[in-house]
C-alpha positions in Angstrom: 0.0 0.0 0.0 1.3 3.4 -0.9 -0.1 6.2 1.3 0.6 9.9 0.4 -0.1 13.0 2.4 -3.1 15.1 1.4 -0.7 18.0 1.1 1.4 16.3 -1.6 -1.5 16.8 -4.1 -0.7 20.5 -4.0 2.6 19.8 -5.8 0.7 18.7 -8.9 2.9 15.7 -9.2 1.3 12.7 -10.9 0.8 9.9 -8.4 -0.3 6.4 -9.3 -4.0 5.7 -9.3 -3.5 3.0 -6.6 -2.0 5.6 -4.2 -4.1 6.3 -1.1 -4.3 9.8 0.2 -3.8 10.2 3.9 -6.0 13.0 5.3 -4.6 13.9 8.7 -7.6 15.4 10.5 -5.3 17.5 12.7 -4.8 19.8 9.8 -8.5 20.1 9.0 -10.2 23.0 10.8 -13.9 22.3 10.0 -16.4 19.8 8.7 -16.8 22.0 5.6 -13.1 21.9 4.9 -13.0 18.1 5.4 -15.9 17.6 3.0 -14.4 19.9 0.4 -11.2 18.0 0.5 -12.9 14.6 0.3 -14.9 15.8 -2.8 -11.6 16.9 -4.4 -9.8 13.6 -3.9 -10.3 10.9 -6.6 -8.1 8.2 -5.0 -9.0 6.1 -2.0 -8.6 7.9 1.4 -6.9 6.9 4.6 -8.6 9.1 7.3 -6.1 9.6 10.1 -7.5 10.8 13.4 -4.8 11.7 15.9 -7.1 11.6 18.9 -5.5 12.9 22.1 -2.6 14.5 20.2 -0.5 16.7 22.5 1.6 18.5 19.9 0.1 21.1 17.4 -1.9 21.0 15.4 -4.5 19.5 17.6 -7.7 18.1 15.9 -10.9 20.1 16.3 -13.2 17.5 14.7 -14.6 14.7 16.8 -14.9 11.0 16.1 -18.6 11.6 15.5 -17.7 14.2 12.8 -15.5 11.6 11.1 -18.0 8.8 11.3 -20.6 11.1 9.6 -18.0 11.8 6.9 -17.4 8.1 6.4 -21.1 7.6 5.8 -21.1 10.4 3.2 -17.9 9.6 1.3 -17.3 6.2 -0.3 -13.7 7.1 -1.1 -12.8 6.8 2.6 -11.6 3.2 2.7 -9.2 3.2 5.7 -9.3 4.7 9.2 -6.1 5.2 11.1 -6.6 4.5 14.8 -4.1 6.6 16.8 -1.9 5.1 19.5 -3.5 1.7 19.8 -2.3 0.1 23.0 -4.8 -2.8 23.4 -7.6 -4.7 21.7 -10.3 -2.8 23.5 -9.6 0.4 21.5 -10.2 -1.5 18.3 -13.4 -3.1 19.7 -14.8 0.3 20.7 -14.2 1.8 17.3 -15.6 -1.2 15.5 -19.1 -0.3 16.9 -18.9 3.3 15.5 -17.1 2.9 12.1 -19.0 1.7 9.0 -18.3 -2.0 8.2 -16.8 -1.1 4.8 -14.0 0.9 6.4 -10.8 -1.0 7.2 -9.2 -0.1 10.5 -5.5 0.4 10.6 -4.1 0.5 14.1 -1.3 3.0 14.6 1.3 1.5 17.0 3.2 4.3 18.8 4.2 2.9 22.1 6.0 0.0 23.9 2.6 -1.1 25.3 1.2 -1.2 21.7 4.0 -3.4 20.5 3.8 -5.7 23.6 0.0 -6.2 22.9 0.2 -6.7 19.1 -1.2 -10.3 19.3 -4.4 -9.2 21.1 -4.7 -6.2 18.8 -4.4 -8.4 15.7 -7.1 -10.7 17.1 -9.6 -7.8 16.9 -8.8 -7.1 13.3 -11.0 -8.6 10.5 -9.5 -10.9 7.9 -9.5 -8.1 5.4 -7.6 -5.8 7.7 -4.0 -6.7 7.2 -2.0 -3.6 8.1 -0.7 -1.6 11.0 1.1 1.7 10.9 4.2 2.0 12.9 5.0 5.5 14.2 8.7 5.1 15.0 9.1 8.7 16.1 6.4 8.4 18.8 7.7 4.9 19.7 11.2 6.4 20.2 9.8 9.1 22.5 7.7 6.5 24.4 10.9 4.5 25.0 12.6 7.6 26.5 14.8 8.1 23.5 16.7 4.8 24.3 18.4 3.8 21.0 19.0 0.1 21.9 15.5 -0.4 23.2 14.0 1.4 20.2 15.9 -0.8 17.7 14.7 -3.9 19.7 11.1 -2.8 19.7 11.1 -1.9 16.0 12.5 -5.4 15.2 10.0 -7.0 17.6 7.1 -5.2 16.0 8.2 -6.3 12.5 8.7 -9.9 13.6 5.3 -10.1 15.3 3.6 -8.7 12.2 5.5 -11.0 9.9 4.5 -14.0 12.0 0.8 -12.9 11.9 0.7 -12.0 8.2 0.2 -8.3 9.0 1.9 -5.7 6.8 3.8 -2.8 8.5 3.3 0.7 7.1 6.3 2.8 7.9 7.4 6.3 6.9 9.5 6.1 3.8 10.7 9.7 3.3 9.3 13.2 3.2 8.8 15.8 0.5 9.9 19.3 1.1 8.8 22.1 -1.3 8.9 25.9 -1.3 5.4 26.5 -2.6 
């Protein structure tokens, strides 16, 4: 799966049709702005909701706002669940999110890596990805390099053993306009 930031579309670079646009809700200031963006995007959409985010920008939309958008826009195919630490978080969201949406747990902490097996058990058979946020994992591990390397390897190993694909940041685009 190739996921590209919603901001990259502003560069007017041709992206493959199979690319999925990641809409980070923290950068969206209103329902109207979200709906305008979703109307503009022709590719599938990965809606990323950084609930409880401490650093700016902080999301102003609620989970209820996003669920309403999921019902209105068929191009939303994936929902990124922030900082999943246990299976209960997936279970609670499952009751709210439309069935056609695939949940993608975002693993950002030691606890999330430690509990991957129980998290995987809550995923449906057609949900075969997690997103590993290595920067937040590093912070959660108190910037300990050795422990960080160990947990990244552990996460990849557990995912490989369970047939789960790991989405990881593969670079960044910088531009002056």
